[in-house]
N, C-alpha and C positions, 0 to 999 in steps of 0.2 A: 191532350193525347189519354188523360187518365180513366176515362170510359174505354177507350180502346184498349187500355192496359188490362183491367178487371176483366174485360169479355177472353182476352189473350189469354190471361192466365187460367181462367176455368175452361178453354178448348185447349189449352200445351198440356191437363194436367190430365184429360181423358187419354192422352197417347202417351204421356210419362207418370208411369208410379208413382215413381219414389222422389218426386217434384216437391218440395215444400217451400213456406213461403213465410219468411220472417219480415213482421212492421213495428215500426216503432211508436205504437200507439196512434196511428192515424190512419187506418184503415177506411174510414171512410173517406178522409181525401185524398188516398192514393189508389180508392174502389179496390184495395184488396180483399174488402169487407164481402165481396160479390166471389171471391175463392175460398172465404173461410165460412161463409155461410151453406155452400156446398161440400167443404173438404176439411171439416173441423179440426179433424186430429193430425194432417196436414199442415196444419198453420200458428205461428209461435208468435206471439204480440209479447215482445221483450219490455214494452214501456218506453219512454222518452229517456234512450240508453242507448246513441249509436257506437258504443268502445263497442257494449256486449252482443249486441245484433250483429256487426261484422264478426266477433269472434265468435258467437254462438253459429253463426251459419257457417264459418269455418272449420267448427266443430263437428258439424251436420254431413259438411263433405269428404270428411275426415273418414265419416261413418257410412259415408256408401252413397248419403242421399245427394240431391240436384236441386243446392239452396239457392232462391231467389229471395234478396235480402232489400228492403224498400223504407227510405226516409226521403225526407225533403234532401236537396242535392246541396243544399249548403251546409245544411247540418253533419250531415253523411262526410262530404269530403272533409270539411273544416277537423269537426270532432273526432272522425274515428280515422284520421290518415294515417297514424301507428296501426291500427291492427289490420286498415287493407292494406297498406303494402307490406307488414310482416307475417300477420296470420293468413292471409289470401293468399298475393302476390307473390312473398319471399316462396313460400310454399306451391305454388303453382297450382292452387288449390281451383275447385270448378265451380265459383260463385260469381254467380250474376248480381251484380252491386246496381239497384235501379233509382237513380235519382230524379225526383220528382220536383215539378214546382222549378224547374233549373229554367236559366235566363233572368227575366222581365218577368217570367209569367205570375208568381206570386203577390204582382201588382200592390195594393193597396196594403197589405200585410208589412212592404216596407223592405230597409236594405239587408237588416240581417236574412230573411226568407228567400232575399234574389240570389242568386249565383251566377257570378259570371267570371267566376275565377278555376272552378272546378274541374273544366278542360286541361288550364295550363298546371294546374299542378300534376293530375292523373298523367296525362303525358311522360310525363317524367317516370311514372313508377315500373320498373320492369315488368316483363309478362299480360300485363294489364292490356287490353281491349278497352278502344272507346267506342260507340256503335251512338249515332245521330239519329232518328226516322226523322225524315220532313215531313208527314203527314200520317194520320192516321194507320190508313191502311200498311205502313210500314210495322206500324208496333210487333204485331202478330210475328211475322216472317223473321224480325231481327230480335224479338224474342227468343223463338224456340233456333236462330240460329246461335243463338250466345250460349242457350243450353244445352245448346246437341258439342258444340266446341270443346265443351267441359275441361274448361281454362279461365282465368279470372278475367270479368269483362264489367263492363260498366254504361248505360244503358240510361242515357239522357235523354229526358221525359217533361217537355211542357204540360203545363198543367192543362191550357185550352186546348178544344177540337183545333184542328189545321185541315186547310180544303185541302182535297184530292189533288194530287197532282197530273199532267197529260202523258201517256206514253214516251217512254226514253225513246232515243235514236241510239244506243251505244251504252253498255255497262248493264252493271244489273247490283242487288242488294247484296248479293251474295259477292260479290266482286268487290265491294265497299264501295260501288261508286255509279254516277250515272250521268248522261251526257246528252243535252239537247243544243242545235242550232249546228253553223256552218262549221265546215270539214276544216278549213282553215280560219279561223278567227283572229281577223284583226285586236280586235279585244277578249279576253276570258273571263267571265264573272264566276267564281268559282265560290262557294255557296253551303252552307250545311244546316240542318237541322230545318226549324218551320218558316225559315226567309223565302225558302225555296218559291214557294209561289211569287213572291212580290219579287223576287229575281227574272222568272221567267215573266209576270208582266212589264217587268221593266225592259227585256230586249226589244221590244216592237217599236217602243216610245228612242230607241237609241243607237236605231240603225243596222246596215246589214254586217254581215263579219262581225257579229259577235255570237257566243259559244256561250254557255253555263254547265256549270261542272259540279254537281253535286255529291260532295263527299259524304257519304255514311258512315264510314270506318276512319275517324281525325287519326285512329295508331289503330293497326298499326297506317300508313297511310298510304293511299295507295300511287307509288311514284312513280310506274311505269305508264298509267293512263293519262297522269297530269303532263311528261314529257310528252306523248303523242299529242294530247290534243293541247297543250301550249305552245308547239314547237311555232308555229307563224306568230304566236301574239308577240305584240309588242309593248302589251301591258296586260297587267295580270292585276283583278280587283277580288280581293277575298272579304265575303259577307257573313257576319253573324251575332248571332244576339249573346255576348259575350265579351270581355275585357280582349281590345284590339293586341293587347300584351299576353301572349306565350299560347293561344290558342291555335284556332286553324288559321288568322292572319300568318303566323310565326312557320309552323308548318310548311305554308305554301312558301313563305321565302326560305328555309332550308331547301325545299326541293323546287327550288326557282333559282337560288344562288349561281351565279357565273352565265343565266341564262342574257341578260343583258334588256330584259324586259322590266320595264316601267311597274314597280310593284304599292299599291295601294290596298289602304283595310278602311271598309265600313263598320264599326261595331261601338261598343260602348268605350269610352276615354276614360283615361285614368282616373275615375273620380269614386267616390259611393255612393252608389244609387238613391232616388226619392222614392218617396211614394206615388200612387197613380195607377188608376186602370192600366192596364196593360196594353192597350192602343196609343194610350196619352205619352208610355214612357216610350213604345217604339217612335215615335214623333218627336218627343225631346230628344231623343239621343241619333236622332237621322235614319234608323232602321227601317225605310221605307221603302215601296216603289218608285215614287217620286227622285228621293233621292238619290237612290241607285241609278235610274236611266239621267240622271244631272251628271252624277261622274263619268257615267259610260261614256253619255256623249262628245262629254267635255274631251276624253280620249278620242274620242275615234276624231274630233277634230282638229287634235293635235295640243289641245289644250290640258293645263293642269290647272282644276280646283280642288284647293286646298282645306275645304270644308269635310270634316267629319275623316279626315287622312290624315295616317300617320308612317 
């Protein structure tokens, strides 16, 4: 998604003259270099100093600019949480924080570059929206939405390109959700981020009366939409490239409390991740089309398959 992000910054800057971009000495990796080459006076490289990155972004917002602050998701959230919480969110400033290399997409860079707890941490920060594009085509409209919103936002980006998704049946990016499938699903798959194509591919293998809800806005969570599409479901499966603790799966569990539906999670278990190609890591942790289809099939048959579920 980083290539789509770099192009999105350049396009957005044509319409938003007070847009400024900050980076933590990763302009090539995050593709903010594309913006810097065109709009050098509006680009700030603060060095490998994520706390300063967020603090400077807050100051620029107070001065009337519209800052987009970029760093690797793991470092941004873990190192600069104090500044995110108090300098940005507590003051309700219009800073867009962009976490790059999210999930396992850092690949062979290893566990310190993987980000599997960022959503869990940031969901608990008041005033802060958490937005997760599912494919490259989502990046520009979500970035524009976050900037125009004028309030704190976190945009979670995978490193790699993500396949386009088909037209949805209901919902929209602006509403924070999209839906594909049966009007009255027996099993509902709730997915966020670039695992959406895998979830959609799994549905034909899993039987009829299966629906897929893509949660674009993990916070604020689309409670009303979730309630509508899950009303008939006897099982809900949350799928995310994130820890099964505290992320989408937890948001779904909170929204579904009292519904009586079986609730399962497919995500990264409670472990420190290992190095490997992105695809290998998705396979290792069961974040694949085959795994999703297997779990959903077991549910449609009235079985419970306990692999990779919590």
